[in-house]
C-alpha positions as CSV (number, residue, x, y, z in Angstrom):
1,M,111.2,95.9,59.5
2,R,110.4,96.3,63.2
3,T,108.2,99.4,63.8
4,K,107.6,101.1,66.9
5,K,104.4,102.0,68.8
6,K,103.8,104.8,71.0
7,V,101.9,103.8,74.6
8,S,100.3,105.9,77.0
9,L,100.2,104.5,80.5
10,T,99.0,105.7,84.0
11,I,100.7,104.6,86.8
12,D,101.0,105.0,90.2
13,G,103.4,108.2,91.2
14,D,105.3,105.9,93.8
15,L,106.1,103.4,91.0
16,Y,107.1,106.1,88.4
17,M,109.9,107.8,90.7
18,D,111.3,103.9,90.8
19,I,111.0,103.9,87.2
20,E,113.2,107.4,87.3
21,K,115.6,106.4,89.4
22,A,116.0,102.8,87.6
23,A,116.4,104.6,84.3
24,K,119.2,107.0,85.9
25,T,120.9,104.2,87.7
26,L,121.0,102.2,84.7
27,N,121.7,105.0,82.1
28,M,118.3,103.8,80.0
29,A,115.5,105.5,78.8
30,K,112.3,104.9,80.3
31,S,110.6,103.6,77.3
32,H,113.5,101.0,77.2
33,L,113.4,100.0,80.5
34,A,109.5,99.7,80.1
35,Q,110.3,97.3,77.1
36,E,112.4,95.2,78.9
37,A,110.1,94.9,81.8
38,F,107.1,93.9,79.5
39,K,109.3,91.7,77.9
40,L,110.3,89.9,81.1
41,W,107.0,89.8,82.6
42,L,105.6,88.2,79.3
43,K,108.6,85.6,79.4
44,K,107.6,84.5,83.3
45,K,103.9,84.6,82.5
46,T,104.4,82.2,79.5
47,E,106.8,79.8,81.6
48,A,104.3,79.8,84.2
49,L,101.7,78.9,81.8
50,M,103.6,76.3,80.1
51,A,104.8,74.8,83.4
52,K,101.0,74.5,84.5
53,G,100.4,72.9,81.3
54,Y,103.0,70.4,81.7
55,E,101.8,69.5,85.1
56,D,98.4,69.1,83.9
57,M,99.7,66.6,81.2
58,A,101.6,64.9,83.8
59,E,98.5,64.2,85.9
60,E,96.7,63.0,82.7
61,D,99.3,60.6,81.9
62,K,99.4,59.3,85.7
63,I,95.7,58.9,85.3
64,F,95.7,57.2,81.7
65,A,98.9,55.1,83.3
66,N,96.7,53.8,86.2
67,L,93.7,53.0,84.0
68,T,95.7,51.0,81.6
69,S,97.5,49.1,84.1
70,Q,94.0,48.0,85.8
71,V,92.9,47.0,82.1
72,Q,95.7,44.7,81.9
73,R,95.4,43.2,85.2
74,E,92.0,42.5,84.4
75,I,93.2,40.9,81.1
76,L,95.7,38.8,82.8
């Protein structure tokens, strides 16, 4: 069972007005809009961290491949 938690935020007045407009335009409660924004932000950050991790792993794999290639040449 999911439980909701209440959160209090302090934000810039201009951002608040933008949120108010978006909530009215989308016919959505501000809390639901904020929840969707947080989900999107977390997803984007997670994807960015994963991409960085894959890039780092690819670089490590490239270094390892070069090292093993050098060792093979020395053996042969």
